[in-house]
N, C-alpha and C positions, 0 to 999 in steps of 0.2 A: 505399134510402139512409136514413141516420139524419138527422133534422131538424137544421138548423143551430142553433147556440146563440143564444139571444136576448140581445141586448145592451141593458142598461137605458138607456143614454144615447140610443140610437136610438129606443127606445119613447117616451122623454120628449119627444124632438123631434117625433115624429109626432103625439103627442097635442096638443102646443102648436100645431102647424100646423093641425090639424083644428079646434081651438077658434077660432083666428083666422078661419078661413074661415066659420064659422057666425055670427060677430059682424058686424052691419051696418057698412058702410063709414064712416058718420058717427061711430059710436062709436069705430072704430079711429083715425080722425083725431083725435078728442078725446083718446084715450088716449096717443097718441104726441106730443101737445102741438102740433098744427098750429093756426096762426091762420088767420083767414079770408084775410088778405092774404099769407100765407107759402106758399111751395111746399115740396114734400117735399124737393127737392134742397137748398134753403137750410138746412132744419133738419138734414139729414144733415151738411152742412158744419160747422154749429155743434157738433154732437155729436162729430165727428172732432177739431176743435180743442181741445175740452175734454179729450179723451182724450190728445192730444199734450202738453198742459200738464202732465197728471198724470205722463206718462212722463218729461218733461224734469225735473220736480221730483225724481223718483227718481234720475235719472242724475247730477245735480249734488250728491248727498249726499257729504259728506267721507269720504275713504278713510283708514283708520288708518295712521299712520306706522310703518314697520317698521324704519327704520334706527336703529342703537344710538346715534347721536349725539344723538337726541332724548331720551335719558336724561339728557343734560347741557345741553340747550337747551330753551327753552319759546317757543312762538309768541306774540308780542305784536302788537297793532294800534295803530299810531300815530294821532295826532289827524287826520292827513290821509288816514286810511284805509289806508295802506300796511302790509303785514304783514312782520315781521322775526323772526329767531330770536335770542333773548337767552340768553347764557351764564349758567348758574346760579352760576358761580364768580366772574367778574369783572363781570357785568351788561352786557357789551358786546353791542350789537345788530348782527347781520349780515343783509344782504339775502337774501331767499329767492328763488332763481332760478325763472324760469318753467318750467324743465325738471324741477325737483325735485331737482337735484343737491345733494349734501351735502359735496362736496369742500372747500369753504371752511370749513365747520364743523369737519371733521376737522383741517384744517391749523391752525386756531385752537387746538384742544384740545391739539395737540402742543407748542405754545409758550406756552400760557396759564400765567402765573406763579402765579396764584391756585390753579389746578388742581394744579400741581406741588407747591405747598406743602400742599395738602389731602391729596394721596396720600402725601406724605412723613410727615405726622403721623397718617395713618390707622392705627388699631390693629386688630390681628388676634389672635384667641385662638390661643395656641400653647402646646404642652406642652414646656416648657423642661427638658432634662436637667439633673441636678445638676452644678454647676460642677466642673471638673477640680481636684482637690486633691492636691498632691504629698505632703502629710503624712499622708494616710489612704487606705484602700482603699475607694473609693466604688462598686465594681462592683455592689453589692447595693442601693445607695441609689436611690430614685426621685426624679423631679423634681417640678415644680409647674406648674400651669396659669397662664400669664401672658399679658399682651398683647404683641403683637409689632410692631415697626416696623423696617424695614431700617436697619442700621448697618454701613457699610463697614469701620469700624475693628474692630468685633467679628468680622466675617468674616475680616479679615486676621489677627486674633489666633488664631482657630480654625485657619486654615491653618498658622500657625506651630506650633501644637500638633500638627497632623497631620504636619508635616515632622519634628518631634522624635520623636514616638511611633513613627512608621513608618520612621524613618531615611532619609527621602527627600532627594535633592539640592535645593539652592535653585533650580535651573533648572526644577523641576517647575511653577513658577508661569508659566513662559513656554511651556509645551507647549500645542499647539493643542487637543487633546482636553480637557485640564484646564479651560481657559478656556471651551470650548464648553459643558461641563456647567454651570459656574457662571453663565455668561451665560444659559443656558436656564432655570435655576432663578430667577434674578432679573436683569431687564434693567438694574438699577442697579449691578451689579457692575462695578468699574473694574479693568482689567488693570494689573499692575505688574511690575517687573523683578526678577531674582534678587538684585540688590543690596539692594533694598527688603525682600525676603523675608529676607535674612540679617540686616538690622537688626531686623526684627520678631522673629526667633528669639532674638536676643541680649536684646531687651527682655523677652520671655516668660521666658527663662532667669533673668534678674535678678529678675523678679517672683516666680517660683517659689522661687528661692533665698531671697529674703526671707521668704516664707511658711514655708519649712522652718526657717530660723533662729529664727523666733518660736516654732515648735512645739517645737524642741529645747531652748528655754529651760526648759520644764517637765519635761524628762527628766533624771532624776538620774544615770543611768549608761548608757553605750553600749558595746557590743562591736564591735570593728573587725576587718575582714579586709583583707589587702593582697595584691596580686598584681602581677607585673611582666610587661608585654606588650611585644612588639617588632613594629614596623611593617616588613613585608617590603619595601615600596616605598621608604619613607623611611629605613629602617635606623636608626630612632630608638626608644629604649626609653621606656616610660611606666610609672608606678605608679598603679594604681587603688586608691582607698581607699573602702571600703564600711562604712556604719554600720548596726548592727542594734540595735533597741530595741523595747520594748513600750509602746504608746501608752496614753492614758487610758482607752480602751475595751477594754484587755487584748487587743489585737490585735498580732501580731508584724509589725513593719515593717522593711523593708530599703531603704536609699537610698544611691545612689552619691554620695559627697560630693565627691570630687576625682579628676581624671585629669591627673596632673602628669608633666612631663618629668623623667626620671631620667638625670642626666648620667653618662657613663662615667668611670672604671670603677665597677661596681656594688659598691662596698665597703660595709661595715657603717655607716660614718660617713655616706655619701651616702644610704643608705636611711633612717637615723634623721633626718637633716636634712629629707628630703623629707616624711616622715611628720609631723614637727613643723610643717612649713609648712601641711599640711592641717588640723592641730588648731588652729593659730592663726587660720587663715582662718575657721573656724567657731566659734571660741571654746569649744573642747571639751577643753582641756588638763586641766581638773579633773574631767572626767566619764568618763575612761577606765576601763573595767571589765576587758575582756580583749582580747587581740590574737591573731589566727590568721594564721600565715604558712606558706609552703611549707618543707619540711624541707631547706633548703640551708644550707651552712656559713656563708655571709655573713649569712643571716637569723638563724641562731643567735647570732652575734656582735652583730647589731643588737638582738636581744631583750635581751641582757645589758646593752648600753649604755642602752637605754630603761629597764630596771629600775633601774639605778643612778641615772639622772637623776630618775626619779619618786620614788625612795626619799629622795633628798637633799631634794626639795621636799615630801616627805610627802604625795604626791598619789595614791598607789597604794592601792586598796581591799584590805583583808585582808593588808597587808604584801606584796602581790605574789605570794602563794602560788598564786593561780589566774589570774595575769596572762597567762601564755603558754599558748596552747591549740594543740597540734599539729593540723594538718589531717588528719583521719582519712581522707578520700577520697584525699589524696595518699600517705599511708602505704600504703593498700591498692594504690594504683597501682604504687608501688615494689616491693611484695611480688610482685605479679603479673608485672611485667616481669622480675624476677629468676627467677621460676619458669618462665616460658614460653621462656626462652632455650634449653631443652633441645630444643624442637621448632622452632627458628628456620628450619632447612632445610626442614621440611615446610610452614611458613607461607609461605615464599617460593614453594613450588610452587603453593599455593592462590592467591597473588597473581598469579603468572604465568599461571595458568589463567584467572582473571577478566579479566586484560588481553588474553589471546589471544582469548577469546570476544567481548569488547567491541570488538575492533579491526575486526570485519567483521559486517555485517548478516546475511550468508549464514550465518556460523558460529552466530550467535545463533538464527536460524531453525531450523537443523538441530538445535542443542542443545535448543531448545524442543520440537521433534518427538519427540526422544528422551525428554524429561521427560513429555510427554503419553502416549507409548506405555507408559511404565513406571508410569503413574498416580501420579506424584509431585506434591507441591505446586508450583504455578507461582508462583515469586517471582523478583523482580529480584536478580541477583547483587550481593553486597556487596564493596566494596573498603575495607579498613580504613584508619583514620588512625593513623600511627605514634605520635602523642602521646596517643591515647585507647585504652586497653587494652580497654575494653568494646566498641568497634567491632571489635577483633580477635576478641573472643569471639563477637560476632554473625556475623562472617564464617565462623569455624570451625563454628559451630552450623548455619548454612545449608549449608555444604559437606558436613557429615555427613548432612543430610537428602537431599542430591542425590548421595551417593557412588556409587550404582548408575548414575546418569546420567553421571557423569564417566567411569566405567569403560567403559560402553557407547559413549560418544562417542569415547573413545580408540581403541576397536577400529575405528571407522569413519573417523576422521580421521587420515591418515598423518602430518600435520604437527604433531600434538599429542603432546608428549613429557613433559608435567609432571603426569601423573596419579599421585597418591600410591599407594604399594604397600599391600598388605593390613596389614602391620605398622604402617605409618605411619598408616593410618586408625584402627587400634586405639589408638595413642598419642594421636591427636587426641581420640578419644572419652574417654580417661582424663583428659586435660587439661581438657576441657569439663566433665566431672563435677565437678572441683574448682573451676573458675572460676565455676560456677553459684552457689556460696555467696558468692563475692566480688561477683558482679554483683548479687545480691539485697541484700547489705549496702550496696553503694554506692548503689543506688536509694533505700534507706530513709533513710540518713543524709545524703543530698544534697537532701532536700526543702527548699523555701523558703517554703511556705505554712503551715507548722506547726513548732512547736519540736522540735528533734531531739536535744538534749543528753540527754534521758532514754532515748533509744533506742541510744546508742552502746554502752553496756556489754554489753547482751544480744547485740548483733551481734558484738562483739569476742570475747565468750565462745564464740560459735558458730564463728568463724573459728579461734580457738585450738584448739578440740576437733577441728576438721577436719584442721588441719595436724599436730597431735599424733598422731592416728590414722593418717594417711597416712604420717608419717615413720617409722613402724615396720612399714610394709607389707612383705610378702614380695616385691612387685614392685619391682625395682631402679629402674625408670624413675620410678615414683611416688615412691619413697623419696628419690631424688636431687632431684627437683623440689620437694618440700615441705620438705626440709631447708634449701634456700636461702630459702624463704619464712619459715621459722622463725627464721633468723638475723636477718632484717629485723624480724620481729615483736618479738624480744627487744631489738633495738637501740632501737626507738622506744616500745614499750609494756612494757618490762621494769620500769619504775617506775610508781607510781600516778599516774594522771591525775585529779586531784581534781575537776575540773569535771564530768567524765563520771560519777564516783561520786555527787556531790551532785545532779546532775540526775536520776539514776536513783532516788536515795533520796527525792526530793521527789515522785516519781510515786506517787500514792496506791495504785496497783495493786501496787507492789513494796516501797516503803519500805526499811528497812535489811536486810530478809531477802535482797534481791537481792545485797548485798555478801557476805553469809554463804554464798550459793549460788554466786556467780561466782568469788570470789577463790580458793577451793581449786582450781578448774579452770584459772585463769590463772597463779597464782603458786605453786602446789603447797605446798612446805614452808614458804615464807615468808608464807603466807596469813594466819596468826593475827596475826603482827606487823603486816602491812599493814591488817588489819581494825581493830586497835586504833588505828593511826595515823589512819585515816580517821575513826573515831568521835571521837577527841580534837579533830581539826581541825574537825569538824562542830559541836561544842559551842563552839569558839573562834569560828567563823563566826556562830553564834547570838548570842554575847556581843557581837560587833562590831555586828550589826544592832540589838541591844538598846541599846547605847550611843548609836548614831546616832539611834535612836528617841527616847531621852530628850532629846538635844540639840535635836532638831527640835521636840519638845513644849514644852521650856523656851522656845525662841525664839518659838514661837507664842503662849505665855502672856504673855511680855514684850510682844510686839507688841500683844496685846489690851489690856493695861494702859495702854500708851502711847496707843493710840487712844481708850480710855475717858477718859483724863485730858485729852487734847486736845479732846475733844468737850464738856467742861463749859462752861457759859456764865457762870462766875463771873469776877470781876475778879482781877487778878494778886495783889493784897494779900490778898484773901479766900482764894485758893488756897493762898497761902503759909502762912497761919495755921490753916487748917481742912482741909488736904489729908488728913492721917492720920485726923482725927476723922470727917470726912465719908465717907471711904472705909470706915471701920470700921462706921459706923452706917447706911450706905446699903444699898439692896437689892442693889447690885452686889457687895458684899463677899462674901456667901455664894456667889454665883454664880461669882465669880472663884476662890474656894477650891475649888469643886466642879470647875471646869475644870482647875485645877492638879492636883487629885487623880486625875482621870480620864486626863489626857493624860500625866502623868509616872509613872504606875503602871508599875513594871518587871515584865515577864512573868517568872514563875518558870521555873527551868530545867526543872521537871517538865512544863511545857507542851511542850517539845520531845520529851520522852519520850512524852507522849501522842500527839504527831503521828507518831512513829516506831513506835508500838505497832501491830502487825498484829492486827486483830480476827479 
């Protein structure tokens, strides 16, 4: 057997015992502190008592307080030796229970007025987003690092913005989940009713309206668009008036200015009166640049009345030559609607097919199986909106992609009778080929985040070329469809639309060459005459801006002289006798002449030629 391991502690104990045995008993007694009159038992008792005192001394050592209430209380000792807990906020002392309970401290903290004031005034670093501004696009602007303290009024204002931006009902503030989120985020949030929310929204609206009014004071001209909406539930008509302008940062801005009730009947006079009501509300009567409306007969008469009224008051820019701007998207819509009438019966088949499949989950599942078996794209079926032709285009395009699935499903489903024939599928394909150009043009000219006036002419030129080529096609179906579109085109774009031309010319990529390129394609034999007409009006427009520039410069110069004169510290008699002399010989005289020369310098007509020159 292997020897057992030797433990060092046992060895030490054995050595100590052997050493004690070898020492004489008298020495042992002396070493352990025995007196002649003491016994060993008495000395043992004394040693044990001393050890107990040391143990008791360790046991009564203070334990660290772990309760969070002691972060706001401190232990104090009174003159009579009693210990209490003193609140660091109000200095009130509370008794410390023998059991160590802190309930009384927590109860005091909940209602301590000094602590509540302290928390309310406590500041927290917070990254504050840039304030919402209705007069500019702040989506790219960053905020700033500020101190934060809870303000229930600001919270309610933010909720009002939330209701406006997301078009939420006022009752959202009474929803349980909404209040649960806000109460979780801050226990100081106070619940309020939908009536209060409505009042807050109206206050925010008035505040934002005032900010926008101040911003529009610095805008010289605005372009307006109007549209008439009808509420299905209330059966009431409204006119929406939208203003478009370029701000001081050269950013395109669009703001809904008014949403006014339009009384029946919708005559030209009623439309004009409602539009004037919006202009007067915003004090924009002298800042009208252009107006875009739908191509309805009552709108045409309203435009004529507005032109006459503005001309009498001499408030129309450029004599009203560019006042009326026809809605290009609406014209394209009218052209497409006239063109696709030739396949109205086929479109009804597609609509009935979509309705038939959507009426039953089982039909949809069986149709999805057919699509999967044929390895066709899996997409949700589209039902078009009668007032939006581009939704009809999307419906027909998707139907073309799934034409094999429709045919295969029709062979399996005995109750399905609306599958288009082979000839009808071919006609749908021809129509979609033409509508693709209209869809692209509509998407481009309907942009809201960028200027579009420079893009109209090139898109219209493309549309004109498409319908001209298709109108002489050998295919009778295509020829009949595009001939109807061509009639609509000539009706609305048979004459020059000056704003589109000027917008394209000002594009540095195209300049006047775009007119020389596009007009022969659009107007044919009349292109030379129309090109000369546009060039003449372009120079007239340049002269109009030059005249306005001179008047503004002269006004600025006069304002500068008045301010300079008012800022002099001379007496009235001295000013009267020495005004001209002091002005002549002062250092400001030459500077005033320099400003007058610079600000009133008329640009030469050759400057416009240089702008239009294509390098």
